[in-house]
C-alpha positions, -999 to 999 in steps of 0.1 A, spaced: -152 -502 -580 -174 -491 -557 -215 -482 -555 -224 -449 -547 -260 -432 -545 -257 -406 -570 -268 -372 -557 -294 -345 -573 -280 -327 -604 -273 -331 -643 -250 -366 -635 -277 -379 -619 -299 -369 -650 -274 -379 -675 -276 -415 -656 -315 -416 -651 -315 -410 -690 -290 -438 -700 -309 -463 -682 -343 -454 -690 -328 -462 -726 -309 -492 -717 -347 -507 -702 -368 -492 -732 -349 -485 -761 -341 -456 -778 -369 -461 -804 -398 -469 -780 -413 -439 -785 -422 -418 -752 -421 -445 -729 -382 -438 -719 -390 -401 -717 -419 -410 -696 -398 -427 -675 -370 -403 -672 -396 -374 -665 -419 -390 -641 -387 -403 -616 -370 -371 -617 -403 -350 -610 -422 -367 -595 -404 -398 -569 -373 -379 -564 -385 -348 -551 -410 -367 -529 -376 -391 -518 -393 -420 -532 -367 -435 -550 -326 -432 -553 -303 -440 -580 -274 -460 -575 -245 -468 -600 -214 -494 -597 -188 -466 -608 -150 -477 -619 -121 -458 -603 -126 -428 -627 -161 -423 -614 -173 -439 -646 -208 -459 -643 -212 -497 -649 -243 -506 -639 -270 -483 -623 -302 -493 -606 -334 -476 -592 -342 -482 -563 -380 -472 -554 -394 -472 -517 -427 -495 -516 -461 -482 -504 -454 -494 -466 -421 -473 -464 -402 -503 -451 -387 -518 -483 -376 -512 -515 -381 -520 -549 -352 -523 -576 -376 -512 -609 -351 -507 -632 -314 -515 -637 -289 -524 -668 -255 -527 -667 -238 -506 -695 -210 -530 -704 -207 -556 -725 -211 -581 -695 -238 -584 -664 -205 -589 -642 -210 -551 -628 -251 -554 -629 -242 -586 -606 -220 -570 -583 -244 -539 -578 -274 -560 -572 -253 -581 -545 -243 -551 -526 -273 -534 -526 -295 -565 -518 -265 -569 -488 -271 -535 -476 -311 -527 -485 -341 -543 -478 -350 -551 -512 -375 -566 -535 -370 -575 -569 -388 -590 -599 -369 -612 -622 -372 -600 -659 -350 -616 -689 -316 -595 -683 -319 -608 -644 -334 -643 -642 -341 -659 -609 -308 -678 -612 -291 -646 -618 -308 -629 -587 -299 -658 -568 -264 -654 -573 -269 -619 -559 -275 -629 -528 -316 -631 -530 -325 -661 -517 -363 -662 -505 -391 -658 -528 -427 -647 -524 -456 -641 -549 -466 -604 -551 -505 -589 -552 -502 -604 -589 -490 -640 -584 -449 -633 -597 -429 -646 -578 -403 -618 -560 -368 -628 -547 -359 -605 -514 -332 -596 -498 -327 -610 -462 -336 -573 -443 -367 -568 -467 -397 -572 -443 -418 -595 -459 -389 -623 -462 -407 -626 -424 -440 -619 -431 -445 -628 -469 -469 -596 -473 -453 -574 -498 -459 -541 -504 -462 -527 -538 -437 -497 -556 -441 -465 -553 -457 -452 -587 -468 -423 -606 -490 -420 -633 -479 -419 -666 -508 -410 -683 -504 -379 -663 -470 -373 -672 -484 -379 -715 -512 -350 -706 -488 -327 -689 -466 -331 -723 -492 -326 -745 -507 -292 -724 -473 -277 -714 -450 -280 -748 -422 -265 -734 -421 -286 -704 -422 -316 -728 -394 -297 -748 -376 -292 -720 -376 -326 -711 -367 -342 -743 -337 -318 -743 -327 -327 -707 -329 -364 -720 -311 -361 -752 -288 -342 -733 -280 -369 -707 -276 -395 -735 -251 -373 -747 -235 -364 -715 -232 -406 -712 -232 -423 -743 -237 -460 -746 -208 -485 -745 
């Protein structure tokens, strides 16, 4: 198994679609499609995000994580992460490897609680601007200063408006999302 950065193209889009569906669910209305489209068309082109995967010996992804630059450009936040397996070990291995090599900040979620993140090597904790605890890798600049920059985001309402105003764009995004899910079926 190894950790790889997914390059632009159909395979990265398929992995992003699977990650958005794993996080938001396939029955969550437009939410997974908004995350997919906004990341694809706004964060990736601006080089504000990278998609990483832990892959097996055949190149099949076992866990995925979306890293987004923070507003200062010095750190990265894991904004989406999920295992594609029945257990969390692939996700633990992916986050641990990323934490060893990148200035990561991760907010705990039900799937990745503080204990899990601590096992992944995130041993420093600070509060973000909203009072939520965030785990940091040792390279993250906020580990020393305590000041945490927010990750880059995109305006979901603007993406939704584009869906409503440009029917062809909406249909193309929906097709790309469904095609990605079919290319990388859930395990």
